[in-house]
C-alpha positions as protocol buffer text, in pm:
chain_id: "A"
residue {
  index: 1
  type: UNK
  ca { x: 0 y: 0 z: 0 }
}
residue {
  index: 2
  type: UNK
  ca { x: 159 y: 327 z: -112 }
}
residue {
  index: 3
  type: UNK
  ca { x: 166 y: 641 z: 100 }
}
residue {
  index: 4
  type: UNK
  ca { x: -56 y: 931 z: -13 }
}
residue {
  index: 5
  type: UNK
  ca { x: 123 y: 1264 z: -52 }
}
residue {
  index: 6
  type: UNK
  ca { x: -129 y: 1549 z: -63 }
}
residue {
  index: 7
  type: UNK
  ca { x: -27 y: 1857 z: -265 }
}
residue {
  index: 8
  type: UNK
  ca { x: -239 y: 2171 z: -256 }
}
residue {
  index: 9
  type: UNK
  ca { x: -287 y: 2321 z: -604 }
}
residue {
  index: 10
  type: UNK
  ca { x: -543 y: 2592 z: -524 }
}
residue {
  index: 11
  type: UNK
  ca { x: -322 y: 2874 z: -648 }
}
residue {
  index: 12
  type: UNK
  ca { x: -186 y: 2674 z: -941 }
}
residue {
  index: 13
  type: UNK
  ca { x: -525 y: 2611 z: -1101 }
}
residue {
  index: 14
  type: UNK
  ca { x: -696 y: 2939 z: -1010 }
}
residue {
  index: 15
  type: UNK
  ca { x: -420 y: 3194 z: -1070 }
}
residue {
  index: 16
  type: UNK
  ca { x: -480 y: 3407 z: -1378 }
}
residue {
  index: 17
  type: UNK
  ca { x: -107 y: 3432 z: -1444 }
}
residue {
  index: 18
  type: UNK
  ca { x: 178 y: 3182 z: -1463 }
}
residue {
  index: 19
  type: UNK
  ca { x: 503 y: 3197 z: -1266 }
}
residue {
  index: 20
  type: UNK
  ca { x: 770 y: 2942 z: -1188 }
}
residue {
  index: 21
  type: UNK
  ca { x: 570 y: 2805 z: -895 }
}
residue {
  index: 22
  type: UNK
  ca { x: 272 y: 2711 z: -1110 }
}
residue {
  index: 23
  type: UNK
  ca { x: 500 y: 2562 z: -1375 }
}
residue {
  index: 24
  type: UNK
  ca { x: 701 y: 2341 z: -1142 }
}
residue {
  index: 25
  type: UNK
  ca { x: 390 y: 2232 z: -948 }
}
residue {
  index: 26
  type: UNK
  ca { x: 220 y: 2117 z: -1269 }
}
residue {
  index: 27
  type: UNK
  ca { x: 534 y: 1951 z: -1400 }
}
residue {
  index: 28
  type: UNK
  ca { x: 616 y: 1756 z: -1084 }
}
residue {
  index: 29
  type: UNK
  ca { x: 259 y: 1637 z: -1035 }
}
residue {
  index: 30
  type: UNK
  ca { x: 250 y: 1527 z: -1398 }
}
residue {
  index: 31
  type: UNK
  ca { x: 570 y: 1323 z: -1360 }
}
residue {
  index: 32
  type: UNK
  ca { x: 524 y: 1177 z: -1010 }
}
residue {
  index: 33
  type: UNK
  ca { x: 314 y: 861 z: -954 }
}
residue {
  index: 34
  type: UNK
  ca { x: -49 y: 962 z: -908 }
}
residue {
  index: 35
  type: UNK
  ca { x: -221 y: 628 z: -847 }
}
residue {
  index: 36
  type: UNK
  ca { x: -194 y: 393 z: -554 }
}
residue {
  index: 37
  type: UNK
  ca { x: 25 y: 96 z: -631 }
}
residue {
  index: 38
  type: UNK
  ca { x: 254 y: 274 z: -879 }
}
residue {
  index: 39
  type: UNK
  ca { x: 532 y: 304 z: -622 }
}
residue {
  index: 40
  type: UNK
  ca { x: 602 y: 358 z: -251 }
}
residue {
  index: 41
  type: UNK
  ca { x: 397 y: 681 z: -264 }
}
residue {
  index: 42
  type: UNK
  ca { x: 145 y: 854 z: -487 }
}
residue {
  index: 43
  type: UNK
  ca { x: 53 y: 1222 z: -510 }
}
residue {
  index: 44
  type: UNK
  ca { x: -301 y: 1344 z: -449 }
}
residue {
  index: 45
  type: UNK
  ca { x: -375 y: 1701 z: -572 }
}
residue {
  index: 46
  type: UNK
  ca { x: -617 y: 1889 z: -344 }
}
residue {
  index: 47
  type: UNK
  ca { x: -774 y: 2234 z: -330 }
}
residue {
  index: 48
  type: UNK
  ca { x: -916 y: 2448 z: -54 }
}
residue {
  index: 49
  type: UNK
  ca { x: -1289 y: 2472 z: -115 }
}
residue {
  index: 50
  type: UNK
  ca { x: -1451 y: 2784 z: 31 }
}
residue {
  index: 51
  type: UNK
  ca { x: -1797 y: 2632 z: -6 }
}
residue {
  index: 52
  type: UNK
  ca { x: -1694 y: 2315 z: 179 }
}
residue {
  index: 53
  type: UNK
  ca { x: -1476 y: 2505 z: 427 }
}
residue {
  index: 54
  type: UNK
  ca { x: -1221 y: 2225 z: 392 }
}
residue {
  index: 55
  type: UNK
  ca { x: -976 y: 2063 z: 156 }
}
residue {
  index: 56
  type: UNK
  ca { x: -1117 y: 1836 z: -110 }
}
residue {
  index: 57
  type: UNK
  ca { x: -1016 y: 1642 z: -418 }
}
residue {
  index: 58
  type: UNK
  ca { x: -1032 y: 1811 z: -758 }
}
residue {
  index: 59
  type: UNK
  ca { x: -1346 y: 1802 z: -968 }
}
residue {
  index: 60
  type: UNK
  ca { x: -1332 y: 1737 z: -1343 }
}
residue {
  index: 61
  type: UNK
  ca { x: -1296 y: 2102 z: -1443 }
}
residue {
  index: 62
  type: UNK
  ca { x: -1016 y: 2159 z: -1190 }
}
residue {
  index: 63
  type: UNK
  ca { x: -835 y: 1848 z: -1315 }
}
residue {
  index: 64
  type: UNK
  ca { x: -844 y: 1996 z: -1666 }
}
residue {
  index: 65
  type: UNK
  ca { x: -709 y: 2329 z: -1534 }
}
residue {
  index: 66
  type: UNK
  ca { x: -424 y: 2144 z: -1363 }
}
residue {
  index: 67
  type: UNK
  ca { x: -336 y: 1969 z: -1689 }
}
residue {
  index: 68
  type: UNK
  ca { x: -370 y: 2277 z: -1910 }
}
residue {
  index: 69
  type: UNK
  ca { x: -257 y: 2621 z: -1787 }
}
residue {
  index: 70
  type: UNK
  ca { x: -496 y: 2910 z: -1858 }
}
residue {
  index: 71
  type: UNK
  ca { x: -400 y: 3197 z: -2089 }
}
residue {
  index: 72
  type: UNK
  ca { x: -174 y: 3447 z: -1915 }
}
residue {
  index: 73
  type: UNK
  ca { x: -345 y: 3763 z: -1798 }
}
residue {
  index: 74
  type: UNK
  ca { x: -304 y: 4041 z: -1544 }
}
residue {
  index: 75
  type: UNK
  ca { x: -326 y: 3907 z: -1184 }
}
residue {
  index: 76
  type: UNK
  ca { x: -666 y: 3966 z: -1027 }
}
residue {
  index: 77
  type: UNK
  ca { x: -692 y: 4179 z: -712 }
}
residue {
  index: 78
  type: UNK
  ca { x: -955 y: 4201 z: -444 }
}
residue {
  index: 79
  type: UNK
  ca { x: -1181 y: 4503 z: -403 }
}
residue {
  index: 80
  type: UNK
  ca { x: -1008 y: 4598 z: -78 }
}
residue {
  index: 81
  type: UNK
  ca { x: -667 y: 4582 z: -245 }
}
residue {
  index: 82
  type: UNK
  ca { x: -788 y: 4804 z: -533 }
}
residue {
  index: 83
  type: UNK
  ca { x: -935 y: 5047 z: -281 }
}
residue {
  index: 84
  type: UNK
  ca { x: -587 y: 5089 z: -138 }
}
residue {
  index: 85
  type: UNK
  ca { x: -473 y: 5243 z: -466 }
}
residue {
  index: 86
  type: UNK
  ca { x: -707 y: 5535 z: -411 }
}
residue {
  index: 87
  type: UNK
  ca { x: -618 y: 5598 z: -46 }
}
residue {
  index: 88
  type: UNK
  ca { x: -334 y: 5831 z: 49 }
}
residue {
  index: 89
  type: UNK
  ca { x: 4 y: 5711 z: 173 }
}
residue {
  index: 90
  type: UNK
  ca { x: 4 y: 5471 z: 472 }
}
residue {
  index: 91
  type: UNK
  ca { x: -374 y: 5419 z: 451 }
}
residue {
  index: 92
  type: UNK
  ca { x: -341 y: 5269 z: 105 }
}
residue {
  index: 93
  type: UNK
  ca { x: -68 y: 5031 z: 216 }
}
residue {
  index: 94
  type: UNK
  ca { x: -272 y: 4927 z: 519 }
}
residue {
  index: 95
  type: UNK
  ca { x: -578 y: 4850 z: 306 }
}
residue {
  index: 96
  type: UNK
  ca { x: -374 y: 4630 z: 71 }
}
residue {
  index: 97
  type: UNK
  ca { x: -207 y: 4444 z: 359 }
}
residue {
  index: 98
  type: UNK
  ca { x: -538 y: 4398 z: 541 }
}
residue {
  index: 99
  type: UNK
  ca { x: -651 y: 4153 z: 271 }
}
residue {
  index: 100
  type: UNK
  ca { x: -392 y: 3905 z: 398 }
}
residue {
  index: 101
  type: UNK
  ca { x: -455 y: 3936 z: 773 }
}
residue {
  index: 102
  type: UNK
  ca { x: -576 y: 3588 z: 883 }
}
residue {
  index: 103
  type: UNK
  ca { x: -885 y: 3723 z: 1061 }
}
residue {
  index: 104
  type: UNK
  ca { x: -982 y: 3930 z: 756 }
}
residue {
  index: 105
  type: UNK
  ca { x: -929 y: 3635 z: 524 }
}
residue {
  index: 106
  type: UNK
  ca { x: -1144 y: 3410 z: 742 }
}
residue {
  index: 107
  type: UNK
  ca { x: -1417 y: 3675 z: 743 }
}
residue {
  index: 108
  type: UNK
  ca { x: -1393 y: 3707 z: 366 }
}
residue {
  index: 109
  type: UNK
  ca { x: -1411 y: 3329 z: 324 }
}
residue {
  index: 110
  type: UNK
  ca { x: -1720 y: 3319 z: 546 }
}
residue {
  index: 111
  type: UNK
  ca { x: -1890 y: 3581 z: 328 }
}
residue {
  index: 112
  type: UNK
  ca { x: -1797 y: 3389 z: 12 }
}
residue {
  index: 113
  type: UNK
  ca { x: -1938 y: 3068 z: 160 }
}
residue {
  index: 114
  type: UNK
  ca { x: -2269 y: 3237 z: 234 }
}
residue {
  index: 115
  type: UNK
  ca { x: -2285 y: 3388 z: -113 }
}
residue {
  index: 116
  type: UNK
  ca { x: -2189 y: 3064 z: -283 }
}
residue {
  index: 117
  type: UNK
  ca { x: -2409 y: 2814 z: -101 }
}
residue {
  index: 118
  type: UNK
  ca { x: -2682 y: 2836 z: -362 }
}
residue {
  index: 119
  type: UNK
  ca { x: -2438 y: 2766 z: -646 }
}
residue {
  index: 120
  type: UNK
  ca { x: -2195 y: 2536 z: -464 }
}
residue {
  index: 121
  type: UNK
  ca { x: -2177 y: 2209 z: -664 }
}
residue {
  index: 122
  type: UNK
  ca { x: -2340 y: 1923 z: -475 }
}
residue {
  index: 123
  type: UNK
  ca { x: -2075 y: 1676 z: -593 }
}
residue {
  index: 124
  type: UNK
  ca { x: -1809 y: 1862 z: -394 }
}
residue {
  index: 125
  type: UNK
  ca { x: -1945 y: 1711 z: -73 }
}
residue {
  index: 126
  type: UNK
  ca { x: -1829 y: 1366 z: -184 }
}
residue {
  index: 127
  type: UNK
  ca { x: -1482 y: 1504 z: -263 }
}
residue {
  index: 128
  type: UNK
  ca { x: -1416 y: 1649 z: 83 }
}
residue {
  index: 129
  type: UNK
  ca { x: -1124 y: 1513 z: 282 }
}
residue {
  index: 130
  type: UNK
  ca { x: -1296 y: 1412 z: 603 }
}
residue {
  index: 131
  type: UNK
  ca { x: -998 y: 1231 z: 757 }
}
residue {
  index: 132
  type: UNK
  ca { x: -626 y: 1264 z: 686 }
}
residue {
  index: 133
  type: UNK
  ca { x: -473 y: 914 z: 680 }
}
residue {
  index: 134
  type: UNK
  ca { x: -220 y: 866 z: 960 }
}
residue {
  index: 135
  type: UNK
  ca { x: 129 y: 851 z: 809 }
}
residue {
  index: 136
  type: UNK
  ca { x: 31 y: 1046 z: 497 }
}
residue {
  index: 137
  type: UNK
  ca { x: 206 y: 1365 z: 390 }
}
residue {
  index: 138
  type: UNK
  ca { x: 119 y: 1723 z: 302 }
}
residue {
  index: 139
  type: UNK
  ca { x: 388 y: 1850 z: 65 }
}
residue {
  index: 140
  type: UNK
  ca { x: 375 y: 2222 z: -13 }
}
residue {
  index: 141
  type: UNK
  ca { x: 491 y: 2280 z: -371 }
}
residue {
  index: 142
  type: UNK
  ca { x: 319 y: 2601 z: -474 }
}
residue {
  index: 143
  type: UNK
  ca { x: 330 y: 2948 z: -314 }
}
residue {
  index: 144
  type: UNK
  ca { x: 79 y: 2848 z: -46 }
}
residue {
  index: 145
  type: UNK
  ca { x: 160 y: 3147 z: 175 }
}
residue {
  index: 146
  type: UNK
  ca { x: -104 y: 3336 z: -25 }
}
residue {
  index: 147
  type: UNK
  ca { x: -370 y: 3064 z: 18 }
}
residue {
  index: 148
  type: UNK
  ca { x: -670 y: 3068 z: 252 }
}
residue {
  index: 149
  type: UNK
  ca { x: -561 y: 2770 z: 463 }
}
residue {
  index: 150
  type: UNK
  ca { x: -278 y: 2943 z: 651 }
}
residue {
  index: 151
  type: UNK
  ca { x: -4 y: 2705 z: 762 }
}
residue {
  index: 152
  type: UNK
  ca { x: 22 y: 2848 z: 1113 }
}
residue {
  index: 153
  type: UNK
  ca { x: -321 y: 2696 z: 1182 }
}
residue {
  index: 154
  type: UNK
  ca { x: -308 y: 2394 z: 950 }
}
residue {
  index: 155
  type: UNK
  ca { x: 33 y: 2236 z: 1020 }
}
residue {
  index: 156
  type: UNK
  ca { x: 8 y: 2193 z: 1399 }
}
residue {
  index: 157
  type: UNK
  ca { x: -335 y: 2031 z: 1352 }
}
residue {
  index: 158
  type: UNK
  ca { x: -201 y: 1787 z: 1090 }
}
residue {
  index: 159
  type: UNK
  ca { x: 101 y: 1703 z: 1304 }
}
residue {
  index: 160
  type: UNK
  ca { x: -130 y: 1620 z: 1595 }
}
residue {
  index: 161
  type: UNK
  ca { x: -322 y: 1384 z: 1364 }
}
residue {
  index: 162
  type: UNK
  ca { x: -8 y: 1195 z: 1264 }
}
residue {
  index: 163
  type: UNK
  ca { x: 30 y: 1359 z: 922 }
}
residue {
  index: 164
  type: UNK
  ca { x: 384 y: 1448 z: 815 }
}
residue {
  index: 165
  type: UNK
  ca { x: 447 y: 1781 z: 646 }
}
residue {
  index: 166
  type: UNK
  ca { x: 714 y: 1912 z: 414 }
}
residue {
  index: 167
  type: UNK
  ca { x: 774 y: 2199 z: 173 }
}
residue {
  index: 168
  type: UNK
  ca { x: 972 y: 2285 z: -137 }
}
residue {
  index: 169
  type: UNK
  ca { x: 1181 y: 2592 z: -56 }
}
residue {
  index: 170
  type: UNK
  ca { x: 1297 y: 2803 z: -350 }
}
residue {
  index: 171
  type: UNK
  ca { x: 1450 y: 3070 z: -126 }
}
residue {
  index: 172
  type: UNK
  ca { x: 1393 y: 3251 z: 203 }
}
residue {
  index: 173
  type: UNK
  ca { x: 1467 y: 3597 z: 64 }
}
residue {
  index: 174
  type: UNK
  ca { x: 1156 y: 3765 z: 211 }
}
residue {
  index: 175
  type: UNK
  ca { x: 1316 y: 3691 z: 550 }
}
residue {
  index: 176
  type: UNK
  ca { x: 1668 y: 3791 z: 443 }
}
residue {
  index: 177
  type: UNK
  ca { x: 1594 y: 4095 z: 225 }
}
residue {
  index: 178
  type: UNK
  ca { x: 1246 y: 4227 z: 311 }
}
residue {
  index: 179
  type: UNK
  ca { x: 1327 y: 4552 z: 130 }
}
residue {
  index: 180
  type: UNK
  ca { x: 1304 y: 4363 z: -202 }
}
residue {
  index: 181
  type: UNK
  ca { x: 940 y: 4265 z: -146 }
}
residue {
  index: 182
  type: UNK
  ca { x: 603 y: 4419 z: -72 }
}
residue {
  index: 183
  type: UNK
  ca { x: 511 y: 4421 z: 296 }
}
residue {
  index: 184
  type: UNK
  ca { x: 222 y: 4186 z: 212 }
}
residue {
  index: 185
  type: UNK
  ca { x: 460 y: 3920 z: 79 }
}
residue {
  index: 186
  type: UNK
  ca { x: 695 y: 3964 z: 375 }
}
residue {
  index: 187
  type: UNK
  ca { x: 408 y: 3916 z: 622 }
}
residue {
  index: 188
  type: UNK
  ca { x: 247 y: 3610 z: 461 }
}
residue {
  index: 189
  type: UNK
  ca { x: 580 y: 3439 z: 386 }
}
residue {
  index: 190
  type: UNK
  ca { x: 693 y: 3489 z: 746 }
}
residue {
  index: 191
  type: UNK
  ca { x: 382 y: 3308 z: 872 }
}
residue {
  index: 192
  type: UNK
  ca { x: 440 y: 3029 z: 619 }
}
residue {
  index: 193
  type: UNK
  ca { x: 809 y: 2964 z: 689 }
}
residue {
  index: 194
  type: UNK
  ca { x: 768 y: 3007 z: 1066 }
}
residue {
  index: 195
  type: UNK
  ca { x: 488 y: 2749 z: 1063 }
}
residue {
  index: 196
  type: UNK
  ca { x: 694 y: 2497 z: 867 }
}
residue {
  index: 197
  type: UNK
  ca { x: 1003 y: 2546 z: 1082 }
}
residue {
  index: 198
  type: UNK
  ca { x: 784 y: 2485 z: 1385 }
}
residue {
  index: 199
  type: UNK
  ca { x: 597 y: 2178 z: 1257 }
}
residue {
  index: 200
  type: UNK
  ca { x: 792 y: 2017 z: 969 }
}
residue {
  index: 201
  type: UNK
  ca { x: 1111 y: 1815 z: 984 }
}
residue {
  index: 202
  type: UNK
  ca { x: 1167 y: 1760 z: 611 }
}
residue {
  index: 203
  type: UNK
  ca { x: 1241 y: 2020 z: 344 }
}
residue {
  index: 204
  type: UNK
  ca { x: 1333 y: 2007 z: -24 }
}
residue {
  index: 205
  type: UNK
  ca { x: 1556 y: 2295 z: -141 }
}
residue {
  index: 206
  type: UNK
  ca { x: 1632 y: 2391 z: -500 }
}
residue {
  index: 207
  type: UNK
  ca { x: 2001 y: 2461 z: -434 }
}
residue {
  index: 208
  type: UNK
  ca { x: 2279 y: 2420 z: -180 }
}
residue {
  index: 209
  type: UNK
  ca { x: 2263 y: 2796 z: -124 }
}
residue {
  index: 210
  type: UNK
  ca { x: 1894 y: 2778 z: -34 }
}
residue {
  index: 211
  type: UNK
  ca { x: 1965 y: 2485 z: 198 }
}
residue {
  index: 212
  type: UNK
  ca { x: 2232 y: 2684 z: 383 }
}
residue {
  index: 213
  type: UNK
  ca { x: 2001 y: 2984 z: 413 }
}
residue {
  index: 214
  type: UNK
  ca { x: 1716 y: 2768 z: 545 }
}
residue {
  index: 215
  type: UNK
  ca { x: 1937 y: 2602 z: 807 }
}
residue {
  index: 216
  type: UNK
  ca { x: 2067 y: 2942 z: 918 }
}
residue {
  index: 217
  type: UNK
  ca { x: 1711 y: 3077 z: 941 }
}
residue {
  index: 218
  type: UNK
  ca { x: 1608 y: 2774 z: 1148 }
}
residue {
  index: 219
  type: UNK
  ca { x: 1889 y: 2844 z: 1396 }
}
residue {
  index: 220
  type: UNK
  ca { x: 1796 y: 3212 z: 1415 }
}
residue {
  index: 221
  type: UNK
  ca { x: 1433 y: 3119 z: 1484 }
}
residue {
  index: 222
  type: UNK
  ca { x: 1540 y: 2913 z: 1786 }
}
residue {
  index: 223
  type: UNK
  ca { x: 1463 y: 2572 z: 1635 }
}
residue {
  index: 224
  type: UNK
  ca { x: 1642 y: 2294 z: 1826 }
}
residue {
  index: 225
  type: UNK
  ca { x: 1510 y: 1983 z: 1645 }
}
residue {
  index: 226
  type: UNK
  ca { x: 1723 y: 1843 z: 1361 }
}
residue {
  index: 227
  type: UNK
  ca { x: 1622 y: 1974 z: 1019 }
}
residue {
  index: 228
  type: UNK
  ca { x: 1634 y: 1728 z: 729 }
}
residue {
  index: 229
  type: UNK
  ca { x: 1689 y: 1935 z: 414 }
}
residue {
  index: 230
  type: UNK
  ca { x: 1775 y: 1778 z: 79 }
}
residue {
  index: 231
  type: UNK
  ca { x: 1862 y: 1948 z: -249 }
}
residue {
  index: 232
  type: UNK
  ca { x: 1661 y: 1889 z: -566 }
}
residue {
  index: 233
  type: UNK
  ca { x: 1817 y: 2098 z: -843 }
}
residue {
  index: 234
  type: UNK
  ca { x: 1575 y: 2251 z: -1091 }
}
residue {
  index: 235
  type: UNK
  ca { x: 1583 y: 2108 z: -1441 }
}
residue {
  index: 236
  type: UNK
  ca { x: 1450 y: 2176 z: -1787 }
}
residue {
  index: 237
  type: UNK
  ca { x: 1313 y: 1954 z: -2061 }
}
residue {
  index: 238
  type: UNK
  ca { x: 1379 y: 2091 z: -2407 }
}
residue {
  index: 239
  type: UNK
  ca { x: 1238 y: 1792 z: -2594 }
}
residue {
  index: 240
  type: UNK
  ca { x: 1000 y: 2022 z: -2785 }
}
residue {
  index: 241
  type: UNK
  ca { x: 1255 y: 2294 z: -2856 }
}
residue {
  index: 242
  type: UNK
  ca { x: 1256 y: 2213 z: -3228 }
}
residue {
  index: 243
  type: UNK
  ca { x: 902 y: 2347 z: -3252 }
}
residue {
  index: 244
  type: UNK
  ca { x: 979 y: 2670 z: -3064 }
}
residue {
  index: 245
  type: UNK
  ca { x: 880 y: 2986 z: -3248 }
}
residue {
  index: 246
  type: UNK
  ca { x: 1209 y: 3174 z: -3234 }
}
residue {
  index: 247
  type: UNK
  ca { x: 1238 y: 3533 z: -3357 }
}
residue {
  index: 248
  type: UNK
  ca { x: 1420 y: 3559 z: -3689 }
}
residue {
  index: 249
  type: UNK
  ca { x: 1718 y: 3737 z: -3534 }
}
residue {
  index: 250
  type: UNK
  ca { x: 1786 y: 3437 z: -3306 }
}
residue {
  index: 251
  type: UNK
  ca { x: 1763 y: 3157 z: -3563 }
}
residue {
  index: 252
  type: UNK
  ca { x: 2104 y: 2998 z: -3604 }
}
residue {
  index: 253
  type: UNK
  ca { x: 2258 y: 3204 z: -3322 }
}
residue {
  index: 254
  type: UNK
  ca { x: 2388 y: 3102 z: -2983 }
}
residue {
  index: 255
  type: UNK
  ca { x: 2218 y: 3280 z: -2695 }
}
residue {
  index: 256
  type: UNK
  ca { x: 2192 y: 3282 z: -2318 }
}
residue {
  index: 257
  type: UNK
  ca { x: 1839 y: 3250 z: -2184 }
}
residue {
  index: 258
  type: UNK
  ca { x: 1739 y: 3408 z: -1851 }
}
residue {
  index: 259
  type: UNK
  ca { x: 1388 y: 3314 z: -1736 }
}
residue {
  index: 260
  type: UNK
  ca { x: 1227 y: 3498 z: -1445 }
}
residue {
  index: 261
  type: UNK
  ca { x: 1016 y: 3794 z: -1350 }
}
residue {
  index: 262
  type: UNK
  ca { x: 1181 y: 4112 z: -1477 }
}
residue {
  index: 263
  type: UNK
  ca { x: 1266 y: 4290 z: -1154 }
}
residue {
  index: 264
  type: UNK
  ca { x: 1582 y: 4412 z: -977 }
}
residue {
  index: 265
  type: UNK
  ca { x: 1607 y: 4125 z: -728 }
}
residue {
  index: 266
  type: UNK
  ca { x: 1638 y: 3873 z: -1012 }
}
residue {
  index: 267
  type: UNK
  ca { x: 1963 y: 4054 z: -1102 }
}
residue {
  index: 268
  type: UNK
  ca { x: 1929 y: 4047 z: -1480 }
}
residue {
  index: 269
  type: UNK
  ca { x: 2157 y: 4352 z: -1469 }
}
residue {
  index: 270
  type: UNK
  ca { x: 2448 y: 4124 z: -1376 }
}
residue {
  index: 271
  type: UNK
  ca { x: 2391 y: 3912 z: -1688 }
}
residue {
  index: 272
  type: UNK
  ca { x: 2373 y: 4224 z: -1907 }
}
residue {
  index: 273
  type: UNK
  ca { x: 2692 y: 4370 z: -1756 }
}
residue {
  index: 274
  type: UNK
  ca { x: 2876 y: 4039 z: -1790 }
}
residue {
  index: 275
  type: UNK
  ca { x: 2777 y: 3999 z: -2154 }
}
residue {
  index: 276
  type: UNK
  ca { x: 2889 y: 4353 z: -2235 }
}
residue {
  index: 277
  type: UNK
  ca { x: 3236 y: 4268 z: -2101 }
}
residue {
  index: 278
  type: UNK
  ca { x: 3254 y: 3936 z: -2287 }
}
residue {
  index: 279
  type: UNK
  ca { x: 3443 y: 4033 z: -2602 }
}
residue {
  index: 280
  type: UNK
  ca { x: 3549 y: 3676 z: -2690 }
}
residue {
  index: 281
  type: UNK
  ca { x: 3200 y: 3580 z: -2811 }
}
residue {
  index: 282
  type: UNK
  ca { x: 3057 y: 3883 z: -2992 }
}
residue {
  index: 283
  type: UNK
  ca { x: 2792 y: 3667 z: -3162 }
}
residue {
  index: 284
  type: UNK
  ca { x: 2639 y: 3559 z: -2830 }
}
residue {
  index: 285
  type: UNK
  ca { x: 2293 y: 3705 z: -2765 }
}
residue {
  index: 286
  type: UNK
  ca { x: 2110 y: 3749 z: -2435 }
}
residue {
  index: 287
  type: UNK
  ca { x: 1737 y: 3673 z: -2415 }
}
residue {
  index: 288
  type: UNK
  ca { x: 1533 y: 3780 z: -2112 }
}
residue {
  index: 289
  type: UNK
  ca { x: 1195 y: 3612 z: -2068 }
}
residue {
  index: 290
  type: UNK
  ca { x: 956 y: 3692 z: -1785 }
}
residue {
  index: 291
  type: UNK
  ca { x: 659 y: 3884 z: -1655 }
}
residue {
  index: 292
  type: UNK
  ca { x: 724 y: 4250 z: -1580 }
}
């Protein structure tokens, strides 16, 4: 009997834009065993259902969204967050941050449940996770710090039920360099990483550097239990590269590809400066790909 590994995909299937988190969540779930008996474990995608007020399995439409990403668009924002744009100075920032305060989010979820009861699909009741199997896992792959089920409440409850928890850690930069992020991201990420350092013993890091930073952060937080962190380097599959629609000026040329949101903390400037100094390969091009 294989062990179920639950992976929340609420943000992955409902986000109106695509970042690295949605891409790697989809890719790993697609490649990992997803049926009992295929190996020592199998992954079970789940979502937080506001109407059910609990986690549940995916319905047919959500399964299709997990398999096929939606067209990229501008990220949606709540009414309270948009209101902050019209308020002066500190008031605007407070209104935008208030959206992510746990008590405000619970209140908002309660209002959404009341509004959605009349249209809440009846079949969702059968998909609810009523009991978490003892010995199963919750593995956080996506950017769950933005999700409704905050980990500071969820993880201690799961640990008490005998469920093991883990997380993929890309970096802990909101803790190291808060000046690079919005205050909203700093606040929600702090709750996420603090909850995992308090309740989880196993972590998957994307690099040795991230692993060192996580271990240092654990020490600074006062954690005394051993922390089991392994490194899983990111990869890329270019099997379909022959069908890529390259711009004419890149066909037949060698180029360096930098993929990531175009922002100062990604340090694309370093790549540009390095390429300008590289006079031994004048034909080498630099291609930046990412959301602004």
